[in-house]
RONUGU-75703 format. One line per field, with one value per residue: residue number from 1; residue in one letter; x, y, z of N, C-alpha, C in turn. Coordinates in steps of 0.001 Angstrom, whole numbers, plus 500000, padded with zeros to 6 digits. Layout:
<sites>
resi = [NUM_...]
resn = [A_...]
n.u = [X_...]
n.v = [Y_...]
n.w = [Z_...]
ca.u = [X_...]
ca.v = [Y_...]
ca.w = [Z_...]
c.u = [X_...]
c.v = [Y_...]
c.w = [Z_...]
</sites>
This chain:
<sites>
resi = [1_2_3_4_5_6_7_8_9_10_11_12_13_14_15_16_17_18_19_20_21_22_23_24_25_26_27_28_29_30_31_32_33_34_35_36_37_38_39_40_41_42_43_44_45_46_47_48_49_50_51_52_53_54_55_56_57_58_59_60_61_62_63_64_65_66_67_68_69_70_71_72_73_74_75_76_77_78_79_80_81_82_83_84_85_86_87_88_89_90_91_92_93_94_95_96_97_98_99_100_101_102_103_104_105_106_107_108_109_110_111_112_113_114_115_116_117_118_119_120_121_122_123_124_125_126_127_128_129_130_131_132_133_134_135_136_137_138_139_140_141_142_143_144_145_146_147_148_149_150_151_152_153_154_155_156_157_158_159_160_161_162_163_164_165_166_167_168_169_170_171_172_173_174_175_176_177_178_179_180_181_182_183_184_185_186_187_188_189_190_191_192_193_194_195_196_197_198_199_200_201_202_203_204_205_206_207_208_209_210_211_212_213_214_215_216_217_218_219_220_221_222_223_224_225_226_227_228_229_230_231_232_233_234_235_236]
resn = [M_K_A_L_R_F_R_N_P_G_P_V_L_A_P_F_V_E_T_I_W_Y_Y_D_S_D_N_V_V_T_T_R_D_W_L_L_P_H_A_A_F_E_L_V_I_S_L_S_E_P_L_E_S_S_L_I_S_G_P_Q_T_S_P_I_V_V_D_P_G_C_V_S_P_I_A_G_A_H_F_R_P_G_G_A_A_A_L_L_G_N_R_A_S_D_F_R_E_I_D_V_P_L_A_D_I_W_S_R_R_A_R_I_L_H_E_R_L_C_T_G_K_N_P_D_D_V_L_T_L_L_E_S_E_L_T_D_R_A_V_D_A_R_Q_H_H_P_A_V_S_L_A_I_A_E_F_H_R_P_F_P_T_R_S_V_R_D_L_V_T_D_S_G_L_S_H_S_R_F_I_S_L_F_S_D_H_I_G_L_T_P_K_L_Y_A_R_I_Q_R_F_Q_R_T_I_N_A_V_S_G_A_S_H_V_D_W_A_A_L_A_F_D_L_G_Y_S_D_Q_A_H_L_V_R_E_F_R_E_F]
n.u = [591388_592460_592830_593988_594784_595767_596460_598278_597854_600285_601780_600700_598203_596688_595082_593032_592175_591659_592386_594045_592873_592887_591496_591052_589696_588930_586766_583336_580459_577658_575212_572907_573418_573270_573754_574290_573182_575498_578276_580024_582368_583152_585416_585333_586898_586337_588821_588405_586130_584101_584923_582294_581588_582692_582781_581756_580710_578513_577041_574720_571764_569713_569063_570562_569838_572373_573330_574908_577802_579923_582416_585893_589287_589356_589754_590037_589488_588972_587434_588265_586027_585174_587018_586275_584747_586748_588458_587272_585919_583193_580215_579218_576865_576149_576384_574664_573035_573330_575244_577542_578753_582151_583078_581189_581855_585296_585443_587042_589461_589397_588754_591347_592937_591811_592622_595220_595418_594090_596218_597867_600844_600981_599088_600317_601396_599263_598111_600100_599781_597088_597197_599071_597918_595341_596810_598024_595663_594930_596873_595891_593630_590812_590897_589275_586582_587137_585021_583700_585892_586241_583544_583432_585396_584426_582245_583466_584440_584883_582618_580943_579988_578753_576472_574614_573861_575488_578323_577594_577387_579856_581070_580532_578974_575997_573009_571739_573915_575777_574752_574724_577297_578540_576977_577747_580425_580422_578312_575805_573646_574613_573504_572467_574581_575733_574255_573997_576977_576691_574931_576572_578790_577215_576776_579263_579786_578326_578707_579318_579159_578073_576470_574208_573845_571298_570330_572439_574269_572749_572915_575734_576520_574836_572515_568951_567647_566919_565053_565119_567116_565821_564404_566006_567171_565397_564733_567025]
n.v = [299707_296353_293303_290079_287526_283821_281554_278334_275827_274837_271485_270516_272010_271275_269335_269950_272845_273880_276138_279813_283057_286418_289277_292693_295877_298782_298997_299650_297087_297561_295668_293551_289808_286052_283397_280056_277044_274980_272717_273827_275039_278412_280676_283800_286899_290060_292973_295766_295987_295819_292737_291692_291077_289316_285822_282066_280636_278435_275325_275528_274859_275606_278248_281818_285113_287352_290050_293498_294661_293717_295180_295572_295628_291597_288388_285070_281490_278832_275747_272421_269479_268055_269651_272067_271342_269913_271848_273477_272503_271535_270207_269518_269834_271802_274235_274309_275939_278276_281563_282098_283719_284298_284959_283456_281597_281354_282773_284730_284027_284788_287563_287884_287069_288462_291157_290813_290182_292574_294827_293398_294415_294011_292114_289621_289162_289281_286808_284984_284878_284491_282111_280584_280839_278591_276437_276154_274911_272938_270761_269564_268542_266407_263977_262363_260168_256625_255821_257987_259649_257884_257888_260625_261147_259220_260788_262873_261894_262291_260818_259757_256438_254643_254278_255652_253431_251432_252267_252383_249760_248781_250413_248805_249731_250522_251628_254100_254936_255380_258001_259717_260045_261035_263773_264742_265339_266748_268331_267999_265221_262434_261807_263908_265681_264571_264981_267627_268004_267059_268799_271009_270062_270104_272843_273574_272402_273195_275736_279031_277060_277136_275721_273045_269463_268136_265675_263983_265017_264793_261807_261545_262572_261312_261513_260313_260622_263335_264449_264340_265702_268148_268715_268760_270975_272741_272754_273444]
n.w = [244725_245774_247707_247959_249221_249658_251526_251949_254583_256989_257608_260262_260602_258097_257945_258731_257819_254477_253172_254566_254522_253167_252514_251271_250041_248452_247283_248168_248576_247841_246732_247305_247056_246013_248133_247591_248142_250134_251588_253384_256151_257419_258371_259935_260137_261200_260609_261062_262326_265362_267396_267637_265295_263951_262808_262796_259895_259311_257604_254502_253540_252020_249734_250407_250696_250521_252531_251879_253999_255763_256373_254956_255797_255662_257459_257548_257242_255345_256133_255929_255229_258100_259865_261148_263151_264863_265292_266846_268612_268861_268223_264801_263634_265294_264173_261907_259218_260491_261441_263731_266433_266815_269301_271173_270898_271522_273432_275561_274579_271884_271826_272359_270049_268124_268657_268323_265844_264355_264770_262866_260824_258048_255081_254950_257565_259053_258255_259124_261955_262258_261449_263092_265360_264663_264144_266805_267970_266345_267334_269229_268577_267449_265570_262418_262664_261495_259498_259170_257526_255532_253985_253654_251537_249506_248702_247922_245452_241869_240761_242491_243492_245524_247847_250705_252291_251768_252653_255363_255674_255228_257330_259656_262092_263470_261676_262685_264342_262792_261343_263069_263915_261709_261579_263552_263226_260461_259997_258781_257507_255950_253638_252927_252993_250423_248243_248306_247797_245254_243586_243766_242071_239764_239510_238815_236586_234891_234471_232313_230154_227021_225766_227058_227733_229247_230073_229335_231527_233699_233987_233970_236693_238383_238839_239064_236581_234271_234919_237770_238484_237820_239757_242336_241720_242023_244579_245905]
ca.u = [592486_592135_593942_593269_595960_595158_597867_598188_598442_601200_601282_599860_596750_596361_593936_591686_591927_591935_592836_593916_593005_592931_590844_590885_589314_588674_585250_582074_579661_576254_574283_572791_573821_572634_574874_573764_573487_576889_578102_581474_582548_583800_585922_585419_587450_586584_589660_587881_585083_584699_585040_580830_581000_583417_582046_581980_579540_578224_576504_573534_570805_568939_569518_569801_570369_573515_573401_576343_577585_581124_583663_587092_589771_588606_590788_589678_589864_588017_587841_587999_584910_585358_587890_585887_584112_587563_589285_586242_585396_581662_579332_579600_575814_575599_576259_573887_572124_573389_576511_577574_579902_583388_583016_580666_583106_586006_585329_588585_590535_588703_589176_592939_593165_591158_593181_596491_595033_594036_597501_599123_601394_600552_598404_601271_601428_597819_597891_600628_599174_596010_597694_599931_596634_594825_597893_597904_594369_595179_597736_595029_592675_590566_590906_587910_585962_587323_584105_583290_586553_585673_582125_583619_586620_583577_581374_583767_584944_583745_581411_580556_579112_578565_575339_574717_573465_576451_578829_577028_577526_581375_581625_580063_577822_574347_572801_571666_575098_576623_574255_574993_578761_578756_576593_578357_581373_580051_576983_574755_573626_575578_572853_571751_575688_576038_573234_574409_577974_576312_574766_578029_579409_576604_577045_580601_579761_577391_578961_579952_578785_577518_574926_574172_572932_570810_569690_573622_574657_571900_573181_576973_576574_574525_570901_568179_567327_566843_563551_565657_568553_565392_563890_566926_567620_564322_564802_568064]
ca.v = [298872_295412_292753_288847_286260_282658_280536_276842_275782_273741_270040_270012_272449_271081_268100_270587_273810_273988_277226_280957_283788_287854_290186_294214_296431_300088_299438_299158_296504_297779_295180_291995_288699_285027_282161_278959_275811_274439_271876_274119_276125_279415_281550_284941_288074_291515_293578_296755_296211_295030_291275_290873_290928_287922_284620_280945_280119_276781_274489_275999_273611_276504_279676_282851_286510_287750_291889_294002_295301_293516_296027_295389_294100_290783_287462_283835_280435_277862_274300_271097_268580_268005_270201_272962_270937_269452_272867_274462_271663_271724_269323_270294_270239_272728_274900_274507_277246_279735_282302_281627_284621_283618_285460_282888_279735_281127_283970_285743_283998_285069_288708_288295_286793_289720_292170_290609_290212_293881_295103_293063_295323_293594_290618_288636_289357_288667_285360_284336_285436_283168_280431_279962_280165_277868_275363_275605_274333_271754_269930_268515_268392_265103_263195_261934_258681_256146_255674_259387_259971_257109_258756_261991_260459_258778_261842_263814_261459_263027_259897_258637_254784_254130_254812_255574_252341_250606_253186_252349_248529_248803_250569_248060_250486_251027_253275_255486_255479_256053_259000_260827_260579_262022_264622_265607_265588_267444_269178_267398_263936_261840_261814_265625_265990_264005_265832_269144_268141_266879_270077_272081_269641_270434_273827_273849_271573_274169_277271_279212_276592_277809_274690_271701_268309_267908_264027_263566_265707_263864_260503_261573_263079_260085_261352_259234_260995_264776_265115_264246_266871_269589_268559_268839_272759_273864_272435_274128]
ca.w = [245196_246133_247845_248216_249422_249845_251987_252192_255787_257391_257801_261489_260429_256706_257720_259226_257197_253269_252854_255068_253597_253346_251637_251248_249180_248407_247083_249117_248338_248261_246168_247637_246321_246187_248243_247340_249426_250534_253050_253973_257167_256853_259995_259250_261194_260597_260945_261048_263059_266702_267595_267496_263840_263484_263079_262375_259400_258953_256288_254356_252840_251299_248864_250874_250430_251576_252316_252291_255270_256044_256135_254806_255396_256717_257289_257558_256912_254854_256974_255081_255690_259813_260130_261978_264658_265254_265761_267537_269891_269180_267228_263496_263730_265979_263318_260907_258778_261319_261752_265156_266595_267562_271008_271945_270892_271976_274474_276164_273159_270500_271644_272053_268524_267298_268984_267849_263982_263942_264966_262130_259980_256560_254970_255295_259325_259675_257803_260115_263124_262275_260919_264370_266250_264420_264260_268069_268319_266182_267769_270178_267773_267497_264171_261871_262763_259977_258879_258321_256677_254222_253695_252775_250301_248680_248279_247167_244096_240695_240539_243459_243043_246530_248730_252178_252946_251270_253762_256634_255836_255600_258651_260955_262620_263202_261001_263490_265039_261566_260661_264418_263762_260819_261625_264870_262408_258954_260222_257832_257518_254810_252179_252472_252528_249221_247758_248088_246455_243702_243562_243783_241084_238844_239182_238371_235044_233955_234851_231964_229047_225962_225201_228126_227513_230865_230086_229890_232507_234791_234094_234582_237818_239346_239125_238243_235139_233995_235988_239438_238483_237916_241196_242985_241642_242510_246024_246326]
c.u = [592312_593154_593501_594590_595375_596561_597660_598676_599793_600798_600461_598581_596699_595565_592770_591503_592344_593025_592831_593779_592667_592488_590419_590587_588793_587100_584300_580975_578728_575018_574077_573181_573406_574096_573876_574120_575370_577138_579775_581109_583545_584305_586150_585848_587138_587894_589708_586564_585048_584345_583347_580708_581928_582946_582378_580728_579318_577713_575099_573076_570086_569436_569413_570323_571002_573872_574518_576099_579296_582106_585077_587840_589156_589670_590006_590206_588820_588538_587554_586630_585896_586203_587112_585302_585511_588528_588217_585611_583737_581335_579237_577916_574997_575287_575257_573104_572536_575140_576667_578920_581110_583293_582414_581251_584223_586772_586462_589884_590561_589386_590710_593320_592723_592025_594315_596535_594975_595415_598478_599328_600909_599501_599122_601349_600343_597759_598575_600173_598046_596203_598295_598527_596041_595256_597746_596461_594505_595813_596903_593888_591997_590497_588990_587522_586700_586362_583500_584451_586536_584789_582599_584502_585424_582963_582150_585091_584102_582939_581258_579476_578418_577405_575462_574759_574923_578094_578440_577397_578725_581908_581593_579413_576803_574073_572695_573360_576150_576270_575011_576414_579013_578378_577240_579800_581778_579150_576280_574582_574128_574799_572379_573304_575971_575133_573702_575952_577845_575902_575659_578509_578641_576763_578271_580285_578993_577584_580014_579727_577683_575704_575187_573689_572905_570921_571257_574328_574263_572729_574370_577419_575815_573121_570105_567872_567095_565713_564123_566736_567448_564603_564879_567372_566235_564301_566050_568255]
c.v = [297630_294383_291692_287937_284936_281978_279077_276943_274843_272387_269527_270786_271849_270018_268671_271905_273729_275180_278681_281988_285443_288419_291458_294655_297961_300268_299045_298525_297058_297105_293827_290894_287634_284177_280923_277916_274804_273588_272634_275034_276773_280095_282647_286286_288961_292365_295285_297413_295414_293437_290617_290661_289889_286621_283316_280728_278665_276475_275152_275100_274486_277869_280665_283939_287105_289286_292282_294678_294424_294122_295379_295952_292993_289334_286145_282826_279164_276408_273353_270280_268423_268570_271664_272415_270298_270729_273719_273607_271815_270779_270500_270636_270979_274254_275489_275214_278030_280399_282362_283018_284107_283856_284228_281187_279782_282268_284651_285178_284531_286450_288968_288056_288080_290768_292145_291000_291865_294781_294549_294019_295305_292216_289894_288315_288726_287394_284785_284032_284462_282279_279559_279845_278897_276270_274919_274855_272903_270261_269060_268308_266702_264648_262757_260176_257939_256049_256931_259680_259162_257335_259599_261571_260206_259862_262725_263406_262208_262087_259027_257373_254351_254761_255020_254045_251280_250950_252320_250668_248332_249043_249752_248483_250659_251926_254248_256006_256486_257753_260032_261204_261543_263461_265267_266157_266846_268527_268737_266158_263466_261777_263271_266207_265707_264493_266857_268945_267845_268085_270970_271351_270298_271924_274331_273382_272742_275556_277786_278428_277379_276855_273379_270532_267638_266828_263645_263710_264797_262857_260535_262212_261929_260500_260505_259546_262418_265354_265319_265638_268227_269825_269145_270668_273427_273610_273549_275705]
c.w = [245582_246363_248173_248203_250012_250525_252579_253726_256056_257448_258888_260984_258933_256830_258130_258157_255638_252925_254229_254410_254329_252478_252194_250300_249493_248340_247838_248316_248625_247441_247194_246763_246995_246688_248157_248205_249658_251900_253891_255207_257083_258490_258966_260076_260290_261251_261473_262157_264373_266667_267315_266314_263018_263818_262270_261107_259137_257690_256072_253643_251833_250594_249992_250299_251167_251000_252843_253273_255803_255619_255962_255471_256687_256404_257981_257022_256466_255471_255685_255831_257288_260427_261382_263354_265125_266040_266889_268743_270288_268153_266267_263168_264326_265086_262082_260508_259501_261260_262962_265853_267354_268923_271488_271692_271982_273274_274589_274869_272226_270696_271816_271004_267957_267521_268370_266104_263544_264258_263870_261160_258048_256430_255349_256844_259848_259178_258567_261309_263370_262243_262466_265305_265770_264526_265723_268541_267270_266024_268501_269713_267358_266043_263724_262666_261828_259109_258297_257330_255132_253313_253088_251419_249126_248055_247617_245705_243001_240560_241303_242942_244278_247415_250303_252831_253036_252466_255400_257049_255936_256534_259957_261951_262682_262245_261808_263968_263834_261394_262015_264213_262837_260546_262712_264208_261270_259111_259492_258001_255984_253553_252005_252178_251332_248021_247435_247450_245200_243281_242784_242249_239846_238376_238310_236678_234068_233544_233450_230418_228147_225714_226764_227658_228736_231022_230092_231005_233575_235267_234601_235750_238900_239592_238375_236797_235466_234885_237710_239220_238787_239227_242090_242979_242069_243795_246680_246249]
</sites>
């Protein structure tokens, strides 16, 4: 038996969190899996293990092998770009390539939250408790710098056309200040973030396809040519 629930957060939390989720399964995962590079932040709270198993997972720029071991049920939140830094009160760049125990970030408050979630009567109860905690933090959370918001919007377009240099010019900031702001909010430099977003769009475009015109795909997604696409794949 498997239970998977998703909930869209309310209006106060929505600018920071894309979805809140709950997962439980009787099946025990015993195989390793690959996690491809991504720019996302994930809150993962184990409801059947000590607090030390709960964590914030930051952006990854290299593929990693994920060993089985997290015992369900688990609950968590998938953050929007910049949302994790706003709610956690830390620089997003501090979480790059690592998983940080939740207790190291929220200390006593993390223990209280974990105890409350573990006593939830059902998945909806757990989701409500978690949303309430995150919403309380969102009330006083800092908003994105406008230059960061504009850059994120550009990088998430289906076919981005503006370079980092263009975005720096439009922001009115120095190049170093723009890079620093973006990294503090998002966890990666703008150029690396844009490359990973393009890589993920490529993965989605070819998933399940019986035939791929790689040269055409490279052009459509903004690679300079097919060889450029191949180099990115080999790196990521």
